C-alpha positions in Angstrom: 17.4 -13.1 -9.4 17.1 -16.0 -7.1 13.9 -16.9 -5.2 15.1 -15.3 -1.8 15.8 -12.1 -3.8 12.4 -12.1 -5.4 10.7 -12.5 -2.0 12.7 -9.8 -0.8 12.1 -7.5 -3.7 8.3 -8.1 -3.3 8.1 -7.7 0.4 10.0 -4.2 0.0 7.9 -2.9 -2.8 4.8 -4.2 -1.0 5.6 -2.1 1.9 6.7 1.0 -0.1 3.4 0.7 -2.1 1.3 0.4 1.3 2.7 3.6 2.5 1.6 5.3 -0.8 -1.8 3.8 -1.1 -3.0 4.2 2.5 -3.5 7.9 2.6 -5.5 7.9 -0.7 -9.1 8.7 -0.5 -8.8 9.0 3.6 -11.4 10.9 5.2 -10.9 12.6 8.8 -13.6 12.5 11.6 -14.1 16.2 11.0 -15.2 15.4 7.3 -17.2 12.3 8.6 -19.0 14.5 11.0 -18.3 12.0 14.1 -15.3 13.1 16.3 -14.9 10.7 19.0 -14.3 12.2 22.6 -10.8 12.4 23.3 -9.5 12.2 19.7 -8.2 15.0 17.3 -10.7 16.1 14.4 -8.1 15.4 11.9 -7.8 11.4 12.9 -8.7 9.0 10.2 -12.6 7.9 10.6 -12.6 4.6 8.9 -9.9 3.1 6.7 -11.3 0.3 4.4 -8.2 -2.0 5.0 -9.4 -4.9 2.9 -9.7 -2.6 -0.3 -6.4 -0.9 0.4 -4.5 -4.2 0.9 -5.9 -5.7 -2.4 -4.9 -2.6 -4.3 -1.4 -2.5 -2.7 -0.9 -6.4 -3.7 -2.2 -5.7 -7.3 0.0 -2.8 -7.9 2.9 -4.4 -6.3 2.7 -7.6 -8.4 2.7 -5.4 -11.7 6.0 -3.4 -10.5 7.6 -6.5 -9.4 6.9 -8.4 -12.5 8.4 -5.4 -14.5 11.6 -5.2 -12.4 12.1 -9.4 -12.6 11.5 -9.1 -16.2 14.3 -6.5 -16.8 16.5 -8.4 -14.2 15.9 -12.0 -15.8 15.8 -10.8 -19.2 19.2 -9.0 -19.0 17.6 -6.0 -20.4 
């Protein structure tokens, strides 16, 4: 695996992990009790983006390291 392949692998894994992490712990506006006019009650009420992005990066780093070890170590 060269540098470009490692970057592409990390970016792909990062976005896949993001799509898995975003819905975890999400509260709807109905759950929060504050439905804004013109929005559906099931719309998200407030997404803690900083925390979700940090979790995504951490999980992706671990997954990427395992895959890189398997590729570079000829396992």
